[in-house]
C-alpha positions as CSV (number, residue, x, y, z in Angstrom):
1,X,-6.6,7.0,-8.8
2,X,-6.8,6.7,-5.0
3,X,-3.5,7.9,-3.5
4,X,-2.3,6.7,-0.1
5,X,0.4,8.8,1.4
6,X,2.6,7.0,4.0
7,X,5.5,7.7,6.3
8,X,8.0,4.9,6.8
9,X,10.2,4.5,9.9
10,X,13.0,1.8,9.8
11,X,15.0,0.8,12.9
12,X,18.3,-1.0,12.0
13,X,21.1,-2.6,13.9
14,X,24.3,-4.4,13.3
15,X,25.0,-8.0,14.3
16,X,27.7,-10.6,13.6
17,X,25.7,-12.0,10.6
18,X,25.2,-8.5,9.1
19,X,28.1,-6.2,10.1
20,X,26.9,-3.5,7.6
21,X,23.5,-3.2,9.4
22,X,20.0,-4.2,8.4
23,X,16.5,-3.1,9.3
24,X,14.7,-5.3,11.8
25,X,11.6,-3.1,12.5
26,X,9.7,-1.2,9.8
27,X,6.6,0.8,10.5
28,X,4.3,2.5,8.1
29,X,2.0,5.3,9.1
30,X,-0.9,6.2,6.8
31,X,-0.9,10.0,6.6
32,X,-3.5,10.9,4.0
33,X,-5.9,9.3,1.5
34,X,-6.9,11.1,-1.6
35,X,-10.0,9.3,-3.1
36,X,-10.1,8.6,-6.8
37,X,-13.9,8.9,-7.1
38,X,-16.6,6.6,-8.3
39,X,-15.7,3.6,-10.5
40,X,-15.8,4.3,-14.2
41,X,-15.9,0.7,-15.4
42,X,-18.3,-1.3,-13.1
43,X,-18.4,-5.1,-13.6
44,X,-21.7,-6.9,-14.1
45,X,-21.9,-10.2,-12.1
46,X,-24.6,-12.8,-12.1
47,X,-25.6,-15.5,-9.7
48,X,-28.7,-17.5,-10.9
49,X,-31.4,-15.0,-11.8
50,X,-29.7,-12.1,-9.8
51,X,-27.6,-9.6,-11.6
52,X,-25.7,-6.6,-10.0
53,X,-22.9,-4.3,-10.8
54,X,-19.9,-3.9,-8.5
55,X,-16.8,-1.6,-8.8
56,X,-14.0,-3.1,-10.9
57,X,-11.5,-3.0,-8.0
58,X,-13.6,-5.8,-6.3
59,X,-13.4,-8.1,-9.3
60,X,-10.5,-7.2,-11.7
61,X,-6.7,-7.4,-11.1
62,X,-4.9,-4.1,-10.7
63,X,-3.8,-3.8,-14.3
64,X,-7.4,-4.0,-15.6
65,X,-8.9,-1.6,-13.1
66,X,-10.2,1.8,-14.1
67,X,-8.2,5.0,-13.2
68,X,-10.6,5.8,-10.3
69,X,-10.2,2.4,-8.7
70,X,-6.5,2.0,-9.0
71,X,-4.5,2.5,-5.8
72,X,-1.2,4.3,-5.7
73,X,1.0,4.3,-2.5
74,X,3.4,7.3,-2.2
75,X,6.1,7.3,0.4
76,X,6.2,10.8,1.9
77,X,9.2,10.3,4.2
78,X,11.5,7.5,5.0
79,X,13.3,7.7,8.3
80,X,16.1,5.3,9.3
81,X,17.3,5.0,12.9
82,X,20.3,3.0,13.9
83,X,20.4,1.3,17.3
84,X,23.8,0.9,18.9
85,X,24.2,-2.4,20.8
86,X,26.5,-2.1,23.9
87,X,29.1,-4.8,24.1
């Protein structure tokens, strides 16, 4: 499994349409990537007389990828800031 570690920062405000507040700006920062290693289930593809093998993440949907190719995104921190609007 390749693990992507991210930090999320949300900026929220209140407005007449949403008096409880809602996020209007969300930023994600990639902090670290832990590689999963080489593909354990390469896929053979053919085009005419040419045959080659590619990693399964380039051909298969996520649920059919091997453990090394599958990507997991982990949220390390989530920070929410509230912006006060002066009347």
